[in-house]
C-alpha positions in Angstrom: -94.3 -89.0 -67.7 -95.7 -87.9 -64.2 -94.3 -88.3 -60.9 -97.2 -88.1 -57.7 -96.4 -88.4 -54.8 -98.7 -89.4 -51.4 -98.9 -89.0 -47.7 -97.7 -92.1 -45.1 -99.8 -92.2 -42.1 -100.2 -92.1 -38.2 -103.1 -93.8 -36.4 -104.0 -91.1 -33.7 -106.9 -93.7 -32.3 -108.8 -96.9 -34.0 -106.4 -99.0 -35.7 -107.9 -103.0 -35.5 -111.4 -101.8 -34.2 -111.6 -100.2 -37.8 -111.8 -103.7 -39.1 -114.7 -104.3 -37.7 -116.8 -101.0 -38.1 -115.3 -99.0 -35.2 -114.1 -95.6 -36.3 -110.7 -94.5 -36.6 -108.4 -91.5 -37.1 -105.2 -91.9 -39.4 -103.3 -88.5 -40.3 -101.1 -88.0 -43.1 -97.7 -87.1 -42.7 -95.2 -85.5 -44.0 -93.4 -88.3 -45.0 -94.1 -89.3 -48.7 -94.0 -92.0 -52.0 -93.1 -91.5 -55.5 -93.9 -92.9 -57.8 -93.1 -91.9 -61.4 -95.1 -93.4 -64.5 -94.0 -93.8 -68.2 -96.6 -95.7 -70.9 -94.3 -98.3 -72.8 -94.6 -99.5 -76.0 -95.8 -102.6 -75.5 -97.8 -104.3 -72.5 -94.9 -105.1 -70.1 -94.2 -103.7 -66.9 -91.1 -102.6 -65.4 -90.9 -101.5 -61.8 -87.6 -100.6 -60.6 -88.2 -99.8 -56.7 -86.1 -98.2 -54.3 -85.8 -96.7 -50.7 -88.5 -99.6 -49.6 -86.3 -101.1 -46.5 -85.2 -103.4 -49.1 -82.4 -103.3 -51.3 -83.3 -101.5 -54.6 -84.1 -104.0 -57.6 -85.9 -104.0 -60.8 -88.3 -107.0 -62.4 -89.6 -106.6 -66.2 -92.8 -108.7 -66.6 -96.3 -109.2 -68.8 -99.3 -110.6 -68.1 -98.3 -113.5 -70.3 -96.2 -113.9 -67.6 -97.2 -116.3 -64.7 -99.1 -114.7 -61.3 -95.5 -113.2 -60.3 -92.4 -111.8 -61.7 -89.5 -113.8 -63.0 -86.7 -112.2 -60.2 -85.0 -114.4 -57.9 -86.1 -113.7 -54.7 -89.1 -114.8 -52.0 -92.2 -114.7 -52.8 -92.5 -112.5 -49.3 -90.0 -109.7 -51.0 -92.0 -110.2 -54.8 -94.8 -109.5 -52.3 -93.9 -106.5 -50.5 -92.1 -105.0 -53.4 -94.3 -105.1 -56.1 -97.3 -107.0 -55.2 -99.5 -103.1 -54.5 -97.7 -102.0 -57.4 -98.8 -104.8 -59.5 -102.6 -104.2 -58.6 -101.8 -100.5 -58.9 -101.5 -100.6 -62.5 -105.0 -102.6 -63.2 -106.2 -100.2 -61.2 -104.9 -97.8 -63.6 -105.7 -99.8 -66.5 -109.8 -99.5 -65.7 -109.8 -96.1 -65.2 -108.7 -95.1 -68.4 -110.3 -98.2 -70.1 -106.4 -99.3 -71.5 -106.3 -103.4 -70.3 -103.2 -103.0 -73.0 -100.8 -99.8 -71.4 -97.7 -100.7 -70.6 -95.3 -98.4 -68.0 -91.4 -98.1 -66.8 -92.5 -97.4 -63.3 -90.2 -95.8 -60.3 -90.6 -96.3 -56.3 -89.2 -94.1 -54.1 -90.5 -93.9 -50.9 -89.5 -91.8 -47.0 -91.5 -94.2 -45.3 -90.4 -97.4 -43.6 -92.3 -100.4 -45.5 -94.1 -103.0 -43.5 -93.6 -100.2 -40.3 -96.7 -99.2 -39.5 -96.9 -95.5 -41.4 -99.2 -96.9 -44.5 -96.1 -97.3 -47.4 -98.6 -99.5 -49.2 -101.4 -97.1 -49.6 -99.5 -94.3 -50.1 -97.1 -96.3 -52.6 -100.9 -97.6 -54.3 -102.1 -94.3 -53.7 -99.4 -92.4 -56.0 -99.6 -95.1 -58.4 -102.7 -94.6 -59.7 -102.7 -90.9 -60.0 -99.4 -91.1 -62.3 -100.8 -93.8 -63.7 -103.9 -92.3 -65.0 -102.4 -89.1 -65.7 -99.7 -90.8 -67.9 -102.4 -92.2 -69.6 -104.6 -89.0 -70.0 -107.3 -89.7 -67.4 -107.0 -87.3 -64.3 -109.5 -88.9 -61.1 -110.7 -86.9 -58.4 -108.9 -88.0 -55.0 -112.2 -89.8 -53.9 -111.8 -92.1 -57.0 -107.9 -92.4 -56.5 -108.7 -93.8 -52.6 -111.9 -95.7 -53.7 -109.4 -97.4 -56.3 -106.3 -97.6 -53.7 -108.5 -99.1 -51.3 -109.9 -101.7 -53.8 -106.5 -102.2 -55.1 -105.2 -103.4 -51.2 -108.0 -105.1 -50.5 -107.4 -107.2 -52.9 -103.4 -107.6 -52.1 -104.4 -107.7 -48.6 -107.1 -110.9 -49.6 -110.1 -109.1 -48.4 -109.0 -108.0 -44.3 -107.7 -103.8 -45.8 -109.5 -100.9 -44.9 -110.1 -97.5 -46.3 -108.7 -95.7 -43.4 -104.5 -95.6 -44.8 -106.1 -95.0 -48.2 -108.1 -92.5 -47.7 -106.5 -90.3 -45.5 -103.1 -91.0 -48.0 -105.2 -89.8 -51.0 -106.7 -86.9 -49.4 -104.1 -85.4 -46.7 -104.5 -84.3 -43.6 -106.8 -86.2 -40.5 -109.6 -88.2 -41.9 -112.8 -90.5 -40.0 -113.3 -93.9 -41.0 -116.2 -95.6 -40.4 -116.9 -98.4 -42.8 -117.5 -96.9 -45.9 -118.0 -92.8 -44.5 -114.4 -91.7 -45.1 -114.4 -88.0 -44.6 -112.2 -85.2 -43.6 -111.8 -83.6 -39.9 -110.5 -80.4 -38.7 -107.1 -81.0 -37.2 -104.0 -79.2 -35.5 -100.4 -79.4 -36.0 -100.5 -82.1 -33.9 -96.2 -82.3 -32.7 -96.4 -86.0 -34.0 -92.5 -87.6 -33.0 -93.0 -91.1 -33.9 -90.2 -93.8 -33.4 -89.1 -97.1 -35.1 -87.8 -100.2 -34.2 -86.2 -101.2 -37.6 -88.8 -104.3 -37.5 -92.0 -104.8 -39.4 -95.1 -106.6 -38.2 -97.1 -109.3 -40.1 -100.3 -107.2 -40.7 -102.7 -110.5 -41.6 -101.0 -112.9 -38.7 -102.1 -109.7 -36.0 -105.6 -108.9 -37.4 -106.1 -113.0 -37.6 -105.3 -112.7 -34.0 -106.8 -109.7 -32.8 -109.9 -111.7 -34.6 -109.7 -115.0 -32.6 -109.4 -113.5 -29.7 -112.6 -110.8 -30.2 -114.5 -114.5 -31.8 -113.3 -116.4 -28.5 -113.8 -113.9 -25.5 -117.3 -111.4 -25.1 -114.2 -109.2 -23.1 -111.8 -108.8 -26.2 -115.1 -107.7 -28.1 -115.6 -105.4 -25.8 -112.2 -103.9 -26.1 -112.7 -103.6 -29.4 -115.7 -102.0 -29.2 -113.8 -99.3 -26.1 -112.1 -98.0 -29.4 -114.1 -97.3 -31.1 -115.4 -95.2 -28.2 -111.7 -93.7 -27.6 -112.3 -92.6 -31.2 -115.1 -91.1 -30.6 -114.2 -89.1 -27.5 -111.5 -88.0 -29.4 -112.8 -86.6 -32.6 -115.3 -84.6 -29.9 -112.1 -83.0 -28.6 -110.8 -82.2 -32.1 -114.3 -80.5 -32.4 -114.0 -78.4 -29.5 -110.4 -77.2 -30.3 -111.0 -76.4 -34.0 -114.0 -74.8 -33.3 -112.2 -72.1 -30.6 -110.5 -69.1 -31.6 -108.5 -66.2 -29.6 -105.2 -65.7 -28.7 -104.0 -66.7 -25.8 -107.0 -68.6 -25.1 -106.6 -70.6 -28.0 -102.9 -71.4 -27.5 -103.8 -72.5 -23.9 -107.1 -74.7 -25.4 -104.8 -76.3 -27.8 -102.1 -77.5 -25.1 -105.3 -78.8 -22.8 -106.3 -80.5 -26.1 -103.3 -81.9 -27.4 -102.5 -83.4 -23.6 -106.4 -85.4 -24.0 -105.7 -86.7 -27.3 -102.3 -87.9 -25.2 -104.1 -89.6 -23.1 -106.5 -91.2 -25.0 -103.5 -92.5 -27.0 -102.3 -93.9 -23.9 -105.1 -96.2 -22.8 -105.8 -97.1 -27.1 -101.9 -98.6 -26.8 -103.0 -100.2 -23.2 -105.9 -102.1 -25.5 -104.0 -102.8 -28.2 -101.6 -104.2 -26.0 -104.4 -106.5 -24.4 -105.3 -107.8 -27.3 -101.5 -108.6 -28.2 -100.6 -106.7 -31.2 -97.9 -104.8 -29.4 -94.6 -105.9 -29.1 -91.2 -105.6 -26.4 -89.6 -103.0 -28.6 -92.9 -101.0 -29.0 -93.7 -100.8 -25.5 -90.4 -99.8 -24.3 -90.6 -96.8 -26.9 -94.1 -96.0 -25.7 -92.7 -96.1 -22.3 -89.8 -93.8 -23.3 -91.7 -91.5 -24.4 -93.6 -91.2 -21.8 -91.3 -90.8 -19.2 -89.1 -87.9 -21.3 -92.4 -85.8 -21.0 -94.6 -87.1 -23.6 -98.4 -85.8 -23.3 -99.2 -89.2 -25.0 -97.7 -92.1 -26.7 -98.9 -95.8 -28.3 -98.1 -98.4 -31.2 -99.3 -96.9 -35.2 -100.7 -99.2 -37.4 -100.9 -102.8 -36.9 -98.2 -103.4 -34.5 -96.0 -106.6 -33.9 -93.0 -103.9 -34.7 -92.2 -101.0 -36.4 -93.4 -97.6 -35.4 -95.0 -95.6 -32.3 -96.0 -91.6 -32.2 -95.9 -89.8 -29.3 -97.2 -85.9 -28.7 -94.4 -83.9 -27.7 -93.8 -80.4 -28.5 -90.2 -80.4 -27.0 -86.7 -82.5 -28.0 -86.9 -85.2 -25.1 -88.9 -87.6 -26.4 -87.2 -87.7 -30.1 -83.1 -87.8 -27.8 -85.5 -90.2 -25.1 -86.2 -92.6 -28.4 -83.1 -92.5 -29.2 -81.3 -93.8 -26.7 -83.6 -96.1 -26.4 -82.3 -99.7 -27.0 -84.9 -101.7 -29.6 -85.5 -98.0 -31.2 -82.9 -98.0 -34.7 -84.4 -94.1 -35.3 -86.5 -91.6 -33.9 -87.6 -87.8 -36.2 -90.5 -85.8 -36.2 -93.0 -85.2 -38.4 -95.5 -82.9 -39.4 -98.9 -83.3 -40.0 -99.4 -83.2 -44.0 -102.5 -81.0 -45.6 -101.9 -82.4 -48.3 -102.9 -86.3 -49.9 -102.0 -87.6 -53.3 -100.3 -85.2 -55.7 -98.2 -84.3 -59.1 -94.6 -83.0 -58.6 -92.0 -81.7 -60.8 -91.2 -83.9 -63.2 
């Protein structure tokens, strides 16, 4: 039996634009999905899922069945609960050259499902890592990321980017532009996350941006402007991480966080113009800014889910807890660990 975990993420900037080859900077956060995998003597897959913003459930199926397991729940629930797990199983089987391997799989997660925090990427990444290790194969993080991307690409009908899965596999802050994925230096930014308890339809939101971009030149320009924000933000991070020196370093960090926050505010405005925000997300963003956050924006596909703010004080977290439309708020540190094996 192997237990692997992988972190969720927030976007500092760049969501949606990354689909069109613009850069994005996601950051791993200390909220994790854990996947336990134990090999079986047959080719069946048994999945027990907990803590996925869904009622816990157990399903069992094999390749001889139809494409989906025989369980009395909606197709969308099946997709949310096991679609990514099933794709991870296929990647693990392929990596270990064990096409008939069966598994008992348990999924536990601290990451709300469909909220823009990378729950599917974390589950997929941890599932591939645990599955291959249980079959005697240990993959480097970069290959886990590549296989997790292929799995998400399949489940999301070709609309996935490498950003979420690469960030989940490697941890820390990463820069993704097309197929170019690499880790970048970043300080431990004071992330505060607000969650409205809902989810957005990623496919529908991505399709909406695509339609706007194809119809209006200024929408295409908006997407490119998000890419410009990312490039400027990366320069800010590079300048700060290259500096050292006591009190001056601390002052430089404060200035960096303030400038990153301003860029986040611009980014949210552009995403709002593209139609991917929502009333609850906007309410949380403005509540965070009014409470003293240095910047705040939606994170992920939008339409509902989470916002991320930068605030070293307790002001934003407290304000969000009293904001209409916010179900919960919490602080999340940058997680420098990517996918890893946990103690059994």
